[in-house]
Structures are given as structure tokens and as C-alpha cells.
N, C-alpha and C positions, 0 to 999 in steps of 0.2 A: 133543758137546764144547761147553762154554760159549764164547759170542762173546767175542773178545779185547776188543772195544770196550766190551762191557757190563761186563766184569771191571774195565777201566780206569776206567770211570765210578763202578762201586761203590767201588773203591779211593779215588778222589778224594773221593766223599762221606764215606767213613769218615775220611779225613784231616782234611777240614774239620770234621767233627763232633768229633774228637779235640782239634783246636785250639780250638774253641769250648768244650770241656769238659776242661781241663787236669787237674782233680782226678780224673776218670774214668780218664785216662791213667795217671796216677801210681798210682792204685789197682791197675790192671792190671799195672803194672810191679812193684809191690810183691808182687803175688801170683806173678808169674814169678820174681822173686828168692827168694821164700820157697821155692818149689818146688825151685829149683836148690840152695839151701843145704841143704834136707832130704835131697834126693838125694845131695848130696856128703857129707852126715854119714854116710851108710851105706857109704861107699867107704873103703877101707883104702889110704893111700897108700904103705905100706911093703911092698907085695906083691912077690913075687919077678920078676913080669913087668909091673910098674906097677900102678896102682890095681886093687884087686879089691873086689867087692860081696858083701854077705852075710856078711862075717866079723865085722861089729861093728854095734852098735845105739846111736843117740845117747841121751845121758842126759836126764832130764826137764829139768835145769837148761839144758841146750844148746837144748832145744826151745823153751823159754821165751824164752831170749835170741834165738833166731832169729826168734821171733814178734814180740818188741818191736822188734827191728832193721827188720824188713820193714815192720811198722806205721808206724814213724817216717818211712819213705820216702814214705807218702802225702802228707806235708806238706812235702816237699823244696823246692818252688817258694815256698811261703809264708814259710818261714824256713830257708833252707839252712844257715845257720852252726849253728843250734841242732840240727838234724837230723844234722849232721856230728859235733857233740859227743855226741849220744846214741848214735849208731851206732858212733862211735870208742870210747867207754866201754865199750859192751856188747862189741865186738870185743876190747879189751884184757882184759876179764874172761874171756871164753872162751879166749883165747890163754894166759892165765896158768893158769886152772883146769881147762880141758878136757884130757882124756888118752885118746885124741888129741883135738885141738880140732876142733870143727865149722866150716865155712867161714863164719863169721859176718862176717869181714872183708869179704865180697862187699858187704854193705850200706854199709860205710864208703867202699869205693871208689866206688859209686854216688853217695853223698852228697858225696864230694870232688869228683867230676866236676861236680856240680850248682854248688857254691861256685865252682869255676874258671870255669865258663861264665857266672856272673851277677855277678862281681865284677871288680875290676881286677887288672892282672898283680902289682903288689907284694903285694897280699893273697894272690893264688894262690900266690906263692912262699913266703910266711910260713906260710900254713895248710898248703900242701903239704909243706914240709919238716918241719913239726911233726907232722903226720899219718903221714908216711912213717917218721920217726925214732921216734915213740911205738909204732906197731904193730910195726914191724921189731925194735925193741929188746925190746918184751914177748915177741915170739915167739922171739928168740934167747936171751935170758937167763932166761925164766921158763917157756918152753914144755918140753914132754916130749922133743921131738926134738932133736938136735944143733944147735948154733948155726949150722952150715954146711950145714944141709939144705936141699934145693931148696924145700921148702914155706916156709921163712923168706925165701929170696931171691925166691920168688914173691910174697909179701906186698909187699916192697920194690918189685918190678917192676910190679905192678899198681897200687899207689898212685901211682907216678911216671907211669905211662901215663895214669891217670885225670886228674891234674892237667894233663899236657900236652895231652890231647884236649879238656878242658874250655876251656883257654886258647886253642886253635886255634878251637874253635866260637865263642868270644866274639870273637875278632879277626875271624873271617870275617863274623859278624852285624854288627859294627861297620862293616866295610868295605861290606857290602851296604846298610846304613842310610845311610852317607855317599854312596854312589852314588845312592840314591833321593833323598836331600836335595838333591844337586846337580841331579839331573834335575828335581825339582820346582821348584827355584830358577830353573833355566833355563827351564821352561815359563812361570813367573811372569814372568821377564824378557821373554820373547817376547810374551807377552799385553800387558804394559805397553808394550813397544815398538809392537805393533800399535795399541793405543789411541792412543798418542802420535801415530803416523803418521796415523791416522784424524782425530784433532783438528787437525793441521797441515793435512790435505787439506780439512777443513771450513772451517777459517779462510781458506785460499787461495781456495776457491770463494766464500766469502762476500765476500772483498775484490774478486774479479772481478765478482760480481754488483753490488756497490756501485758499482765504477768504470763498468760499463756503463750501469746504470740512472741514476746521477748524471749522467753525461755527455750521454745522449741525451734524458732528461727535461728537462734545462736547455735543450738545444737546442729541443725541442719547445715548451717554455714561451715562449722568446724569439720564435720564428717565430709561434707562434700569437697572441702579443701584437701583433706587427707586423701579422699578417693582420686582426686586429679593428680595429686603428687605422686602417688605409687601405682597409678594405673598401668603404666608401662613395665615397671620393674617387678612389682609385687601384686599381681591381678587378685590373688586371694584376699589379700588385705584390703584392697579396693573393694572387692565384693563384700567384705564384711562392713566396710565404712558405709557403702551404699545401703545395706540392710539396715544399719542404724539410722540412716537418713529417712528410710521408709518407715521405720517404726516411730521416729520422732514426728514425722509428718502426720502419721495415723493418729498419734496421741493428740497432736495439736488439733486436728480435725474433730476428734471426738470431744475434747474439752470445749472448743468453740461452739459445736453443735449443742452441748449441754448449756453453755452460758447464754447463747442467742435463744435457746428454748424458754428461757424465762420471759422473754419478750412476746411470746405468742399469746393470742387472744383464746378465749374459750371457744372451742368448736375447731380449732387448729388440730392439725394431727399431734398426738401425744409426745411430749417431750421425753428425752431420755431419762431414766429413773436412777442412774448410777448415783451412788453417794458422793458428797463433795469431798475433794481430797483433804488429807489431814496428816497428822504426825504418824498415823498408823501405816502410812505408805511412805514414810520418809526414806526408807531403804531403797525403795524402787526409784524415787527421785535422784538419790545419790548415785545409784547405779547407772543412770542415764548420763550422768557427768562424768563418771569414771570411764564409761565406754567411749565418751568423747575426748578422753585424754586428760581429764583433770583429776589429779589425785585429791581425794576428799576423805578426811577422817572424821568420824562421828562419835561423840561422847554424849550419853544420856544419863542423867540422874533425876528423871522426873518421877520416879516411884510407880511408874505405871499408871499415872493419873490420867484421866481422860477429861480434857477441859471442855469448856462449852463449845458448841458447834462454831460460833462465830470466832471464837479464839483459837480453835483447832485449824480452822481454814486460814485465819490470819498468820498464824505461826508457820504454816506450810508455804504460804505465798511468800513470806519474808525471806525464809531459807532459799526458796526458789529464785527469787529476784537477786538476792545477794550472790548466790553461786553463778547465776547468769552474768552479773556485772564482773565476777572474777574471771570467767571464761572469756569474756569479751574484752577486758581492759587491764587484767593484771599481767599479761605477758605469757610467753610460751612454757617457761618453766615454774610457773606458779603452783602453789599447793594451798589447799583450803582446809580449815578445821571448823567443824559445827558442833556446837554444845547445846543441849537442851536440859536445863536445870530447874528443878522446883525449889523456890525459896519461900516458904510459908504459903501464902495465899497468891503467890505471883508465879509465873513461868517466864524464865529468862532464857533468850534465844540470842546466841552468839555466833557469828560467822567471821573468821579471821583468814586472811591470806598473807603470803609473803611475796606477793608479786613485785616485779620491778617495773611494770608498765605505768600508765598514767594513775591507775588505781582509783580514780575519781570518775564517776559517770558524768557529772557536770563538766569536767575538763574535756571530756570527749564529745560534748555537745548534746548529752541526753539529759538525765535528771528526772524523768518522769516516774521512773521505778522507785526512786527514793522518796519522791512526793507521795506516790500511792502508799509506801510504807507508812510514812508519817500519818496520812489520812486514815489509814486502817487502824493503826495504833491508838491515835487520838480518839476516834469514834468508840473504841472500846474501853476508854479511860486509862490507857497505858502510856508509855513513853519510849522513844526510840532515839539512838544516837549513831551516827555514822560519820567516819573521819579517818584520816591516815594514822597509822601506827608508829610508834617511836621505833626507828630503826628500819623503816620501810614496810610496804604492804598497807592493807586497809582492814578496818574493823567495822563491823555492823552489830549493834546490840539493841535488842528490844525487851522491854519488861512488860508482860501482858498480865492482867488479872485472869485467874482461872475461873472465877465467877464473873459474868458480864453484869453491866449496870442494871439490866432489866431483871436481874434476880434469877437468871438461868444458872442452875447449879452445875458443878463439874460432874 
């Protein structure tokens, strides 16, 4: 007994081959239709107990018409309307001249089904009604059988069913194509969304890296300059400055390790689990700048509110970047003021300095820090302003929502 799995595989291979060679399938269909028409032409439908075989033989004309009709079906996919016209004309000739008529109308039924399955519904209605009326009228008014005979009604029924079946197949094919198109469009949308999220994550990581590196390298640069300046005259102060350099570099490495840990794949060594910096460690951040020689005053009126994690990190980074710019660009005698104020559902961050230097990161050839600020704040639905103050110095102000757009509560 053949294996069921092997039979299924063989059937699938045959089906794929026939789909790849539609002309071969149509040729086989034409041969099958021809065999059915020839077999039906030997049957006498008027027998006492139904159709009987062996009582009549088809004429040569009928045989030629059946051969022409079956041959036309080979090209039913290439030009279905032309094939329907040929098979319909041949069927009308046989219905009018045949006595009794051979079942040549079977080819017209197949051709009408093909037209209905490959055109739109209005065309199916028009062509179907015309074919049904033409073949049924020819059979009723010009055939040898009475007009009310079941053979004539059969022509009407079979042509109607062919049109309806073809329209149903066309509708199902269109429905399946629409579902497939929606699935492909949804897949493309998911891929685009994934690419967008990856780009946003890369941008966020780039901003974090810039903030970390710019802040700590600025501190290292200042403390290294102090150490070099007082190395000979005040070695104790130089030693203290070098200690600050070591501490700043250690902090930079730790934050870089935490940021780069986000890029690790599953199975990589576990990333550090320290919490992201925020306003809770603002005093530690300010202390590093004070140790680097920048006087910083802090005023907080945020009522002890704990903002959303993304807002907390953004506020910390904004203050860090603003103080780093003051350290780098505001001059040696600059002072800075930091204020964190809660105003309703918003958190207002302000960093002021009275520096006499360039005051502007853009003027010094930078500007990526301010761009990162704007990107952070815009992503959270806030706004940021940065520019020179009246009378000298620089001012950075950011207004952030305490609750993020995603609904994360404070």
C-alpha cells in the first residue's frame, strides 16, 4: 500500500508543476472535455428510462465542431473572451443543426466560467446573460427537441452556474489577494517601526555617550591643567587635582560601560545594574564641578517630586551639559546657577552663568551638546531655549513634563 505522505508529496509536486505550466493544464482540460463531449454524443437523452448509449452515432459535422470547441479551450487563459465567442458560436451551430445535438455547449460553459473568473462583475453579468440567452434561445427555438425539454433547461442552468462559479472564484481570489497585501503592508510597517526604534535608540545612546564624555573629559582637562600649573610650587594641590582627574576618569569609564552595556546581545556578560543618573544625585554632579573650580549655586523648588525616569535622566543630562559648557566656554572667573522648579505639571530647569568667554558652544565650533538637549526635550514633549543673557553670560532653560507622553506617572 503506498505511503500517504509520499502520495501527498507527489500531489503537491504535480500541483506546483501545473501552476508553473498553465498551458499544459488547459491542454489536459481540453482533452477531458473532448472525451466527455464525444461520450455524450453517443447517448440518446430521450430513452424510456433516461439516457441510453449505443442507439445513435454523432455526425462528422458534430465531431468536427467538438474538436474545434475543445481545441479553443487550450487558449482560454490567453484570451478568454475570444475563446468564449468561438465556443459559443460552435455551440449555437450544433444546437441549431444537430439532430439530436451533441453536447458541444459544454465547451461554452467552461469558457464562460473562465471569463467570469478573470473579469469584473459587470462584465460577467453582461457576458453571462448574453451567453445564457443566446444558447438557451437557440436550443429552444431552433433545436429538434421541444422548447420545454429538460435538455434546453439544462443549457440555461449550466451556463448560469458557470457564470456564478466563476464570479465566486474571482471574488475569493480578490479577497485572498487583499488579505495577502494587508499582511505584507503590516509586515513592512513593522519593519519600518523596528528600524525607526533602532534609529531612536542609537540616537539616544549617542546623546548619552556625548554627555558622559564631554562632561568628564572637560573635568579631566581642567584638573590636569591645574595640576600642571601648581606641580612645582604646590605639590599637595597638584596631588589633589590628580586625584580629581582619577575620580572623573573612573566615573567616565563606569558610565561608558553602563551605556555600552545596552548594546550587548543576550548571552554576553551581564551589564552593570546601577540606576541611571537623575536629579537625586544632582548634588554629586555639582560637587564635581565645584572641585574643578567652577562655583555653582543650586536652588530647588520641585517639592520633592520624582519625575518619570526618562524626564529625570533628561533633566540630569541637561544640567550636566550646560555646566560642562560653562566650564569650557564661559571663562576662568565664571559662576553658574542651577534652579529646578516645579510649575504645575512641568519641571523647569534653568542654568545661568555670568561668564565673559564665548558663552556659546556653537561659537567654539561645537554645538552637539545643545542639539542633544533639544532632541531629548522634544522627544519628551517639552521645549528648551539656550542663548546669551542680557548683560553677559549664557542661559539654558528647559521645560519638561513630569509625566511622559507614554503615560508614565511621576
